[in-house]
C-alpha positions as CSV (number, residue, x, y, z in Angstrom):
1,M,136.9,-7.5,183.7
2,T,136.2,-3.8,184.1
3,E,135.2,-1.3,181.5
4,Q,136.8,-1.2,178.1
5,S,139.1,1.6,177.2
6,S,138.3,4.2,174.6
7,A,139.9,7.1,172.8
8,I,139.5,8.9,176.1
9,P,141.5,7.0,178.8
10,K,141.0,7.5,182.5
11,V,143.4,10.1,184.0
12,I,145.3,9.0,187.1
13,L,146.8,11.6,189.4
14,T,149.9,10.4,191.2
15,L,150.4,11.6,194.8
16,S,152.7,10.6,197.7
17,D,153.4,11.8,201.3
18,V,150.4,14.1,201.0
19,Q,150.3,15.2,204.7
20,N,153.9,16.4,204.6
21,T,153.9,18.0,201.1
22,D,153.5,21.6,200.2
23,E,149.8,22.7,200.7
24,K,150.0,24.4,197.4
25,L,150.3,21.0,195.7
26,I,147.1,19.7,197.3
27,N,145.3,22.9,196.5
28,E,146.4,22.5,192.9
29,A,145.0,19.0,192.8
30,V,141.7,20.3,194.2
31,E,141.6,23.0,191.6
32,Y,141.9,20.4,188.8
33,I,139.6,17.9,190.5
34,D,137.5,17.5,187.4
35,Y,140.5,16.6,185.3
36,F,141.3,13.2,186.8
37,D,139.4,10.1,187.7
38,V,141.7,8.1,190.0
39,V,144.3,9.1,192.7
40,E,147.4,6.8,192.6
41,Y,149.1,6.7,196.0
42,R,152.8,5.9,195.6
43,A,153.6,4.4,199.0
44,D,157.2,3.6,198.0
45,L,157.9,7.4,197.7
46,A,156.8,8.0,201.3
47,Q,158.4,4.9,203.0
48,G,156.1,4.6,206.0
49,S,154.3,2.1,208.2
50,I,150.9,0.6,207.5
51,E,149.5,3.1,210.0
52,F,151.1,6.0,208.2
53,Y,149.6,4.8,204.9
54,E,146.2,4.5,206.5
55,S,146.4,8.1,207.6
56,E,147.6,9.2,204.2
57,I,144.8,7.5,202.3
58,A,142.2,8.9,204.8
59,F,143.6,12.3,204.0
60,I,143.2,11.7,200.3
61,K,139.7,10.3,200.6
62,D,138.7,13.4,202.6
63,K,140.1,15.7,199.9
64,F,138.9,13.7,196.9
65,P,135.9,11.7,198.1
66,S,134.6,10.9,194.6
67,K,137.9,9.5,193.3
68,Q,139.0,5.9,193.2
69,I,142.3,5.1,195.0
70,L,145.0,3.1,193.4
71,F,147.7,1.9,195.9
72,T,151.1,1.3,194.4
73,Y,154.4,0.3,195.9
74,R,157.3,0.0,193.5
75,T,159.7,-2.7,194.6
76,E,162.6,-1.3,192.6
77,D,163.7,2.3,191.7
78,M,164.7,3.5,188.2
79,N,168.1,2.0,188.6
80,N,166.7,-1.4,189.4
81,K,167.7,-1.0,193.0
82,T,165.5,-3.0,195.4
83,K,163.4,-0.9,197.8
84,I,161.8,-3.7,199.8
85,T,162.1,-7.4,200.3
86,M,159.6,-9.7,198.6
87,D,158.3,-10.9,201.9
88,A,157.8,-7.4,203.2
89,Y,156.1,-6.4,200.0
90,F,153.7,-9.3,200.3
91,E,152.8,-8.5,203.9
92,L,152.3,-4.8,203.1
93,I,150.0,-5.4,200.1
94,K,148.1,-8.1,202.1
95,E,147.4,-5.6,204.9
96,V,146.4,-2.9,202.4
97,I,143.9,-5.3,200.9
98,E,142.6,-6.6,204.2
99,K,142.0,-3.1,205.5
100,K,140.4,-2.1,202.2
101,L,142.5,1.0,201.9
102,C,142.1,1.2,198.1
103,D,139.8,0.5,195.2
104,I,142.5,-0.7,192.9
105,I,145.7,-2.5,194.0
106,D,148.9,-2.6,191.9
107,L,150.5,-6.0,191.9
108,E,153.9,-6.4,190.2
109,L,154.0,-9.2,187.7
110,M,157.4,-10.5,188.8
111,I,156.5,-11.2,192.4
112,Y,156.7,-14.9,193.6
113,E,153.9,-16.9,192.0
114,D,152.7,-18.1,195.4
115,Y,152.4,-14.5,196.6
116,M,150.6,-13.4,193.4
117,D,148.0,-16.2,193.8
118,K,147.3,-15.4,197.4
119,L,147.0,-11.7,196.8
120,L,144.7,-12.2,193.8
121,V,142.4,-14.3,195.8
122,L,142.4,-11.8,198.7
123,A,141.7,-8.9,196.4
124,R,138.8,-10.6,194.8
125,A,137.4,-11.5,198.2
126,N,137.5,-7.9,199.3
127,N,136.1,-6.5,196.0
128,I,139.3,-4.7,195.1
129,L,140.3,-4.3,191.4
130,V,143.7,-5.6,190.4
131,L,146.2,-3.8,188.2
132,I,149.1,-6.0,187.3
133,S,152.1,-4.0,186.3
134,H,155.5,-4.6,184.7
135,H,158.3,-2.0,184.2
136,E,161.4,-2.1,182.0
137,Y,163.5,0.8,183.0
138,E,166.4,0.2,180.6
139,F,164.9,-0.8,177.3
140,T,161.8,-1.7,175.2
141,P,161.3,-5.4,174.7
142,R,160.5,-6.9,171.2
143,I,156.8,-6.7,170.2
144,K,156.4,-10.4,170.6
145,D,157.8,-10.2,174.1
146,M,155.5,-7.4,175.1
147,L,152.6,-9.4,173.7
148,A,153.7,-12.3,175.9
149,I,153.8,-10.0,178.9
150,Y,150.2,-8.8,178.3
151,N,149.1,-12.4,177.7
152,R,150.6,-13.5,181.0
153,M,148.7,-10.7,182.8
154,S,145.6,-11.7,181.0
155,K,145.9,-15.3,182.3
156,L,146.0,-13.9,185.8
157,D,142.6,-12.3,185.2
158,A,143.8,-8.8,185.8
159,D,141.3,-5.9,185.7
160,Y,144.1,-3.7,184.3
161,C,147.3,-4.8,182.6
162,K,150.0,-2.2,182.7
163,L,153.4,-2.2,180.8
164,A,155.8,0.7,181.0
165,V,159.0,0.6,179.0
166,K,162.1,2.8,178.4
167,P,162.2,3.7,174.7
168,N,165.5,4.6,173.0
169,D,164.0,5.9,169.8
170,G,160.7,6.5,168.0
171,K,160.6,2.9,166.8
172,D,160.4,1.7,170.4
173,V,157.5,4.0,171.0
174,L,155.7,2.6,167.9
175,N,156.4,-1.0,169.0
176,L,154.9,-0.4,172.4
177,M,151.7,1.1,170.9
178,S,151.6,-1.8,168.4
179,A,151.7,-4.3,171.2
180,V,148.9,-2.3,173.0
181,Y,146.8,-2.2,169.8
182,E,147.3,-5.8,168.9
183,T,146.5,-7.0,172.5
184,K,143.4,-4.9,172.6
185,Q,142.2,-6.2,169.2
186,N,142.6,-9.8,170.3
187,C,141.1,-9.8,173.8
188,N,138.7,-7.9,176.1
189,L,141.3,-6.4,178.4
190,N,141.9,-3.0,180.0
191,I,145.4,-2.3,178.6
192,I,147.8,0.4,179.8
193,G,150.9,1.1,177.8
194,I,153.5,3.8,178.7
195,A,156.7,4.7,177.0
196,M,158.7,6.5,179.7
197,G,160.8,9.6,179.2
198,E,160.5,12.6,176.9
199,I,160.3,10.7,173.6
200,G,157.5,8.6,175.0
201,K,155.2,11.5,176.0
202,I,153.0,10.9,173.0
203,T,151.9,7.6,174.7
204,R,150.5,9.6,177.6
205,V,148.0,11.6,175.5
206,A,147.3,9.6,172.3
207,C,147.3,6.3,174.1
208,G,143.5,5.8,173.9
209,I,143.5,5.6,170.1
210,F,145.6,2.4,170.4
211,G,143.5,0.9,173.2
212,S,145.1,2.1,176.4
213,S,142.6,2.7,179.1
214,M,144.6,4.8,181.6
215,T,147.2,7.5,181.6
216,F,149.2,9.0,184.6
217,G,149.7,12.7,185.3
218,Y,150.9,15.0,188.0
219,V,150.5,18.3,189.9
220,G,153.5,20.1,191.2
221,N,156.4,18.1,189.8
222,P,156.5,14.8,187.8
223,V,157.0,11.6,189.9
224,A,157.9,9.5,186.8
225,P,159.9,10.3,183.7
226,G,157.8,11.8,181.0
227,Q,154.8,12.5,183.1
228,I,152.6,15.4,181.9
229,H,150.6,17.8,184.1
230,I,147.0,16.7,184.5
231,K,145.7,19.9,183.0
232,D,147.8,19.4,179.8
233,I,146.7,15.8,179.6
234,H,143.1,16.8,179.9
235,D,143.4,19.5,177.3
236,Q,145.2,17.2,174.8
237,I,143.3,13.9,175.1
238,V,140.1,15.5,174.1
239,L,141.7,16.1,170.7
240,Y,141.7,12.4,170.1
241,K,138.1,11.8,171.1
242,S,136.3,9.7,168.5
């Protein structure tokens, strides 16, 4: 396992299609380079070939040489519409790992078990950390179900276990944070818990208190519901430093 989380989580800056985006956005990221630890490259928002992704990540590494790279490809959009077949997803992630394009690879929990096993072995062989993720875009599961999700990720020996949910009220937000806290108390895992949308914003800044080890922010415009600008995250998370 990697480092434990604390009251100050790592800040992840989400970027995509960096070579075709407004130069002002990249300049803004450079301006706040000390405010984030990892760059998440959202490949699904760019929809390119492996060669295109290689070029994109080379660009990011040139601009942010000291930052870790997290490679993410979401297989479904916010409406649960499939973006890519499972076979194509497996082949893409396999190539990304083999080419060592990233430091951390996002693997979706619900992919075929055989594919998960092969990608986990491949990532370990190439010294790439694994973030296993699960997203619920329509609701927040019961606490016991969220605990079961984290437990399943734990059994896969993930370096990071990420669960993002859609809260309908404040109780849903509290339930997510309870699941994060209880999981963190019971096992030595790097937990990430995010309640998406406006009412879940508190989970993006106060998450470290409950045991969450990462939070995601943006420059320019948000790429996920409820995301907060990295400067605002930086300014607020220090208030929770223990």
